[in-house]
C-alpha positions in Angstrom: -52.8 183.9 187.8 -55.4 186.5 188.8 -58.6 186.9 187.0 -57.2 190.7 186.7 -53.7 189.9 185.5 -53.1 189.8 181.2 -52.0 186.6 180.0 -48.5 187.4 179.4 -47.7 186.5 175.4 -44.7 183.6 176.1 -41.9 187.0 175.2 -39.4 188.7 176.7 -38.7 191.9 176.0 -34.5 192.0 176.7 -33.2 195.4 176.0 -29.4 197.1 177.1 -28.4 200.8 176.9 -25.7 202.1 177.3 -25.5 205.9 178.6 -22.6 208.6 179.4 -23.3 207.3 183.4 -25.5 206.5 185.8 -27.7 209.6 186.3 -30.9 210.1 184.9 -30.3 213.5 185.9 -26.6 214.2 184.5 -26.7 211.4 181.3 -27.9 210.3 178.3 -28.9 207.2 176.0 -25.9 206.5 173.3 -26.8 203.1 172.6 -29.7 201.2 172.0 -30.4 197.6 171.4 -33.9 195.2 172.0 -33.8 191.3 171.7 -37.3 189.1 172.1 -36.6 185.9 173.4 -39.4 183.6 173.9 -40.3 182.3 177.5 -36.9 179.7 177.3 -34.8 182.5 176.0 -34.7 181.5 171.9 -34.0 184.7 170.4 -37.3 185.3 168.4 -36.3 188.6 166.8 -33.2 190.5 166.6 -34.3 194.7 167.1 -32.3 197.1 165.8 -28.8 197.8 167.9 -28.8 202.3 167.1 -26.1 204.4 168.3 -27.0 208.0 169.7 -25.0 211.0 168.9 -24.1 213.3 171.3 -22.8 216.6 170.9 -19.0 216.6 171.5 -19.7 218.7 174.7 -21.7 216.0 176.0 -18.6 213.5 175.7 -16.8 215.5 177.4 -18.4 215.7 180.4 -17.8 211.5 180.8 -16.0 210.2 183.9 -12.4 208.6 182.8 -13.9 205.4 183.6 -16.9 205.2 180.9 -14.7 207.4 178.7 -12.2 204.6 178.5 -14.8 201.9 178.5 -16.6 203.5 175.2 -13.6 203.9 173.7 -12.2 200.3 174.5 -15.8 199.0 173.3 -15.4 201.4 169.8 -18.7 202.8 171.1 -17.0 206.5 171.4 -16.1 206.4 167.6 -19.4 205.4 166.6 -20.8 208.4 168.8 -19.3 210.7 166.9 -20.2 209.6 163.3 -23.9 208.4 164.0 -26.3 210.2 162.6 -29.4 209.0 164.8 -31.0 211.0 167.1 -32.3 209.7 170.1 -35.8 210.7 169.5 -35.7 208.7 165.7 -33.5 205.9 167.6 -36.7 205.7 170.2 -39.5 205.8 167.6 -37.6 202.5 166.2 -36.9 200.7 169.4 -40.6 201.2 170.1 -42.0 199.9 166.3 -40.3 197.2 166.7 -41.7 196.1 170.1 -44.9 197.1 168.8 -44.8 194.8 166.1 -44.1 192.0 168.1 -45.8 192.9 171.4 -49.0 194.7 170.1 -50.3 195.2 173.0 -49.2 197.2 175.7 -48.4 196.4 179.6 -48.2 193.1 178.9 -45.0 191.7 178.8 -41.3 192.5 181.3 -38.5 194.8 180.4 -35.5 192.2 180.7 -31.9 193.0 181.0 -28.6 193.2 183.5 -28.7 195.7 186.4 -32.0 196.6 184.5 -33.3 199.5 187.2 -31.3 201.7 185.4 -31.3 201.9 182.4 -35.2 201.8 183.1 -34.6 205.1 185.1 -33.2 206.5 181.4 -36.6 205.2 179.4 -38.9 207.1 182.0 -36.3 210.4 181.7 -35.8 209.7 178.0 -38.2 207.2 176.3 -41.2 207.6 178.6 -43.3 206.0 175.0 -41.6 203.4 175.2 -40.8 203.4 179.7 -44.5 203.5 179.5 -45.7 200.7 176.9 -44.0 197.9 178.4 -45.1 196.4 181.7 -44.1 197.6 185.2 -42.2 193.6 186.1 -39.2 193.7 185.3 -36.9 190.7 184.6 -33.3 192.1 185.9 -30.6 188.9 185.4 -28.0 190.9 188.1 -30.9 189.6 190.5 -30.1 186.0 189.3 -26.7 186.8 189.3 -26.5 188.3 192.8 -28.6 185.4 194.8 -26.6 183.1 192.6 -23.0 184.3 194.0 -24.6 184.2 197.7 -26.1 180.5 197.6 -23.5 179.3 195.3 -20.7 180.5 195.6 -18.8 177.2 194.0 -20.8 178.4 190.5 -18.8 181.7 190.5 -15.4 179.6 189.6 -17.2 177.9 186.7 -18.8 181.5 185.4 -17.6 182.4 181.5 -15.3 185.6 182.2 -16.8 188.6 179.9 -15.1 189.9 177.2 -12.9 192.8 177.2 -15.6 195.0 175.7 -18.8 195.9 177.3 -21.5 196.6 174.4 
């Protein structure tokens, strides 16, 4: 390890955001879930899974695909009944991360297609984005490379559940 690189703490921050779409310029975050694992992917701590209230106007602007997905998963109803604001969700999430990672910018953000989540964090929750290391562990990269390098593994891969959340 380069001497100027801080030693990572042996944990990873995993995050999953659900949004009203994929464009942070027009879409918004509707759910944020976080957990911490060790380097062997054993769960160290489960963070809050927070559904963020959005107005009917915001929800009406979702595409049919996203609307159907969030309806099927039950997220749409949870958004409508939630009283949690984005600010409250962001503060609770950052507090959880700080409890387990006391030093800023030392732990990468991990997840599936995490680049999209990072763009939303940068726009709507920059305190979280800035607290985490600039590096990411993106599971979708591993999946894409595995599919190309080991296509026979795709047959053995378990099916995703019917509800996306």
